[in-house]
C-alpha positions in Angstrom: -103.1 -19.2 -15.6 -104.3 -15.6 -15.9 -104.8 -15.3 -12.1 -102.1 -13.2 -10.3 -99.7 -16.1 -9.7 -96.2 -15.4 -8.6 -93.9 -15.3 -11.6 -90.2 -16.1 -11.7 -87.6 -14.2 -13.8 -83.9 -14.8 -14.2 -81.6 -11.8 -15.0 -82.1 -8.2 -14.1 -80.1 -6.4 -16.7 -81.8 -3.6 -18.7 -84.1 -6.0 -20.5 -84.7 -8.3 -17.5 -85.6 -5.3 -15.4 -88.0 -4.1 -18.0 -89.6 -7.5 -18.1 -89.9 -7.7 -14.3 -91.5 -4.2 -14.4 -94.1 -5.3 -16.9 -95.1 -8.3 -14.8 -95.1 -6.4 -11.5 -97.3 -3.6 -13.1 -99.8 -6.3 -14.2 -100.4 -7.2 -10.6 -98.1 -10.2 -10.0 -95.5 -10.8 -7.4 -92.1 -11.5 -8.9 -89.1 -13.5 -7.7 -86.0 -12.5 -9.7 -82.9 -14.7 -9.7 -79.7 -12.9 -10.3 -76.0 -14.1 -10.5 -74.5 -11.4 -8.4 -76.6 -10.4 -5.4 -74.6 -7.2 -4.8 -76.3 -5.8 -8.0 -79.8 -6.2 -6.4 -80.1 -2.6 -5.1 -79.1 -1.2 -8.4 -81.7 -3.4 -10.2 -84.4 -2.4 -7.7 -83.8 1.3 -8.2 -84.0 0.8 -12.0 -87.3 -1.1 -11.7 -88.7 1.5 -9.4 -87.7 4.2 -11.9 -89.6 2.3 -14.7 -92.6 2.0 -12.5 -92.6 5.7 -11.8 -92.5 6.3 -15.6 -95.6 4.2 -15.9 -97.3 6.1 -13.1 -96.5 9.4 -14.8 -98.3 8.1 -17.9 -101.3 7.0 -16.0 -100.7 3.3 -16.6 -100.6 2.1 -13.0 -103.3 1.2 -10.5 -101.1 1.0 -7.4 -98.3 3.3 -6.4 -94.7 2.3 -7.5 -93.7 2.0 -3.9 -96.5 -0.5 -3.2 -95.7 -2.5 -6.4 -92.0 -2.7 -5.7 -92.8 -4.5 -2.4 -94.0 -7.5 -4.5 -90.5 -8.0 -5.9 -88.0 -10.5 -4.3 -84.5 -10.5 -5.7 -82.3 -13.5 -4.8 -79.3 -15.5 -5.9 -80.8 -18.7 -4.5 -82.4 -20.8 -7.3 -84.4 -22.9 -4.7 -86.7 -19.9 -4.1 -88.2 -20.5 -7.6 -89.3 -24.0 -6.6 -93.0 -23.3 -6.2 -93.3 -21.2 -9.4 -95.3 -22.4 -12.4 -93.8 -19.9 -14.8 -90.1 -18.7 -15.0 -88.9 -16.3 -17.7 -85.2 -16.1 -18.4 -83.5 -13.0 -19.8 -79.8 -13.6 -19.5 -77.0 -13.2 -22.1 -77.7 -14.5 -25.6 -75.4 -17.5 -25.2 -76.6 -21.0 -25.9 -74.3 -22.7 -23.3 -75.2 -20.3 -20.5 -78.9 -20.5 -21.2 -78.9 -24.3 -21.3 -76.8 -24.5 -18.1 -79.4 -22.3 -16.4 -82.3 -24.5 -17.6 -80.6 -27.5 -16.1 -80.3 -25.7 -12.8 -84.0 -24.7 -13.0 -85.0 -28.3 -13.6 -83.5 -29.3 -10.3 -86.0 -27.2 -8.4 -89.1 -26.7 -10.7 -92.1 -28.9 -11.1 -92.0 -31.0 -14.3 -95.0 -29.0 -15.5 -93.6 -25.5 -14.7 -93.1 -23.4 -17.9 -89.7 -22.1 -18.7 -89.7 -19.1 -21.1 -86.5 -17.9 -22.8 -86.3 -14.2 -23.9 -84.2 -15.1 -27.0 -84.3 -13.0 -30.1 -82.4 -15.3 -32.5 -81.5 -18.7 -31.0 -83.8 -21.5 -32.2 -85.9 -22.8 -29.3 -85.3 -26.4 -30.5 -81.6 -25.9 -29.9 -82.3 -24.7 -26.3 -84.6 -27.7 -25.6 -82.0 -30.3 -26.4 -80.7 -32.2 -23.4 -83.5 -31.1 -21.0 -85.4 -33.6 -18.9 -88.7 -31.9 -19.9 -88.1 -30.0 -23.2 -91.8 -29.8 -23.9 -92.2 -27.0 -21.3 -89.5 -24.7 -22.8 -90.8 -21.9 -25.0 -89.3 -18.9 -26.6 -90.9 -15.6 -25.3 -89.5 -12.8 -27.4 -90.1 -9.3 -25.9 -89.5 -5.9 -27.5 -87.6 -3.1 -25.8 -88.8 -1.4 -23.6 -90.7 -4.6 -22.4 -92.8 -2.7 -19.8 -94.2 -0.3 -22.5 -94.5 -2.1 -25.8 -97.4 -4.4 -26.6 -95.3 -6.8 -28.8 -94.5 -10.4 -27.9 -93.8 -13.6 -29.8 -94.3 -17.0 -28.2 -92.3 -19.6 -30.0 -92.6 -23.4 -29.9 -89.6 -25.6 -30.4 -89.8 -29.1 -32.0 -90.6 -30.6 -28.6 -92.9 -27.9 -27.2 -96.3 -28.8 -25.9 -98.8 -26.4 -27.5 -100.9 -26.4 -24.3 -98.1 -24.5 -22.5 -97.9 -22.1 -25.4 -101.6 -21.2 -25.2 -101.2 -20.7 -21.5 -98.4 -18.2 -22.0 -100.4 -16.4 -24.7 -103.3 -16.0 -22.3 -101.0 -14.8 -19.6 -99.3 -12.3 -21.9 -102.7 -10.9 -22.9 -103.4 -10.3 -19.2 -100.2 -8.3 -19.1 -101.5 -6.0 -21.9 -99.5 -7.7 -24.6 -100.7 -8.7 -28.1 -98.7 -11.9 -28.5 -98.2 -13.7 -31.8 -97.8 -17.5 -31.6 -95.2 -19.4 -33.8 -96.2 -23.1 -33.8 -93.0 -24.0 -35.6 -89.4 -23.0 -34.7 -87.4 -20.8 -37.1 -84.4 -18.7 -36.4 -85.2 -15.0 -35.9 -89.0 -15.7 -35.6 -91.3 -13.1 -37.3 -90.1 -9.6 -36.7 -86.4 -10.2 -36.6 -86.5 -12.1 -39.9 -88.4 -9.3 -41.6 -86.4 -6.5 -39.9 -83.0 -8.0 -40.9 -84.1 -8.5 -44.5 -84.9 -4.8 -44.4 -81.6 -3.9 -42.8 -79.7 -6.0 -45.4 -81.3 -4.0 -48.2 -80.7 -0.7 -46.3 -77.0 -1.4 -46.2 -77.0 -2.5 -49.8 -78.4 0.8 -50.9 -76.0 2.8 -48.7 -72.8 0.8 -49.5 -73.5 0.9 -53.2 -74.0 4.6 -53.3 -77.7 4.7 -54.1 -78.7 6.7 -51.0 -77.2 8.1 -47.8 -78.0 6.8 -44.3 -80.2 9.9 -43.8 -82.1 9.3 -47.0 -82.9 5.6 -46.2 -84.1 6.6 -42.7 -86.1 9.4 -44.1 -87.9 7.3 -46.7 -88.7 4.5 -44.3 -89.8 6.8 -41.6 -92.2 8.7 -43.8 -93.6 5.7 -45.8 -93.3 2.4 -43.8 -93.5 4.4 -40.5 -96.7 6.0 -41.7 -98.7 2.8 -42.0 -97.0 0.1 -40.1 -98.4 1.0 -36.7 -101.9 0.7 -38.1 -101.6 -2.4 -40.4 -99.2 -5.2 -41.0 -98.0 -6.0 -44.5 -100.8 -8.3 -45.5 -103.5 -5.9 -44.3 -101.8 -3.0 -46.0 -101.8 -4.9 -49.3 -105.5 -5.5 -48.8 -106.0 -1.8 -48.2 -104.0 -0.6 -51.2 -104.8 -3.2 -53.9 -103.2 -6.6 -54.2 -102.5 -7.0 -58.0 -100.0 -4.2 -58.2 -97.8 -5.9 -55.6 -97.5 -9.1 -57.7 -96.3 -7.0 -60.7 -93.7 -5.2 -58.6 -92.6 -8.5 -57.0 -91.9 -10.1 -60.4 -89.6 -7.1 -61.3 -88.0 -6.3 -58.0 -87.4 -9.6 -56.2 -84.6 -10.7 -58.6 -82.7 -7.4 -57.8 -82.9 -7.3 -54.0 -79.8 -8.1 -52.1 -79.4 -11.7 -51.0 -75.9 -11.4 -49.6 -75.0 -13.8 -46.8 -72.1 -11.6 -45.7 -72.4 -9.0 -42.9 -72.1 -5.4 -44.2 -68.6 -3.9 -44.2 -70.0 -0.6 -42.9 -71.5 -2.5 -39.9 -68.2 -4.4 -39.3 -66.2 -1.2 -39.4 -68.5 0.6 -37.1 -68.5 -2.1 -34.4 -64.8 -2.4 -34.7 -64.4 1.3 -34.0 -66.2 0.8 -30.6 -69.5 2.4 -31.6 -72.5 1.3 -29.6 -75.0 4.0 -30.6 -76.5 6.4 -28.2 -75.2 4.2 -25.3 -71.7 5.7 -25.9 -72.7 8.6 -28.2 -71.0 6.8 -31.2 -73.1 5.5 -34.1 -74.3 5.9 -37.6 -75.1 9.5 -36.7 -72.8 11.9 -34.8 -73.8 12.6 -31.1 -72.8 14.6 -28.2 -73.4 13.0 -24.8 -76.3 15.5 -24.4 -77.9 14.7 -27.8 -77.5 10.9 -27.2 -79.4 11.2 -23.9 -82.1 13.4 -25.7 -82.6 10.7 -28.3 -83.0 8.1 -25.6 -85.7 10.2 -23.9 -87.4 10.8 -27.2 -87.5 7.0 -27.9 -89.2 6.4 -24.5 -91.7 9.2 -25.0 -92.5 7.8 -28.5 -93.0 4.3 -27.1 -95.6 5.6 -24.7 -97.3 7.5 -27.5 -97.5 4.4 -29.6 -98.9 2.4 -26.7 -101.6 4.9 -26.1 -102.5 5.0 -29.8 -102.7 1.3 -29.9 -105.0 1.2 -26.9 -107.6 3.3 -28.8 -108.0 0.4 -31.3 -106.6 -2.9 -30.3 -108.1 -5.5 -32.6 -109.1 -8.9 -31.2 -108.0 -12.1 -32.9 -111.4 -12.3 -34.5 -111.1 -8.7 -35.8 -107.7 -9.5 -37.3 -109.3 -12.4 -39.1 -112.2 -10.4 -40.5 
């Protein structure tokens, strides 16, 4: 499975284009299925731009112009018929995803793996009604997919673990450090933990304990200091386990457990804010400063990738 097989993808929006870039850069040929063929040129230009970014960072072996020739963009699902892995990255809508999988099942081999780039929908929900639910897996990428090393591979209740292990091995050949979830749970690992953090962040701001800037500053300079080196369990090992139990007993009862979405978030979205995408967010932006923050984020992502490459623990190192 780690040989340079042709990989199928579905969807070439921002995330889909980034995923295709990652797979192309790893040496595979890619067939990308899109809904509107007239958007193909725009997607190809975007992917070529991502490849040129990777080249500038010294992360490519071939030239972007050579690599882009391995990309086929089509609106004909039958062109995926001989593919053993197809990764979907379309809108986060259950009905649209399931409709796509049913189309794919008309052309794919029964043993071809279908991966869904979902960030919240339980894989078991997506599997229901399929002829071969055992070959559907969640494959959760981080943005930008062609730079970050993150990936979660998620099994639904009907998934065959053999397929999951094949995707883990394939992802490692792409330069990822995948985590495997053998049981399905909404939000998976990082989103469950991140949204718990976001809920408490809103709780602190909305109840007047701290400003948005204060919350960001504290997390950036504490959590941001160690999280790229160690996860929470390793960090507790490094800093002394017993103290954490003491704090847990006092703090857990006082943490927010609200099931309501934050009013601040509701109001901001209702106002039309999309963040740096339209220069409206939690912070004030001009069009220029929004673009500058986007560029800083990309540069930071490359820096983190290079830092991680200096010491990438193997599974055995993680366990020791």
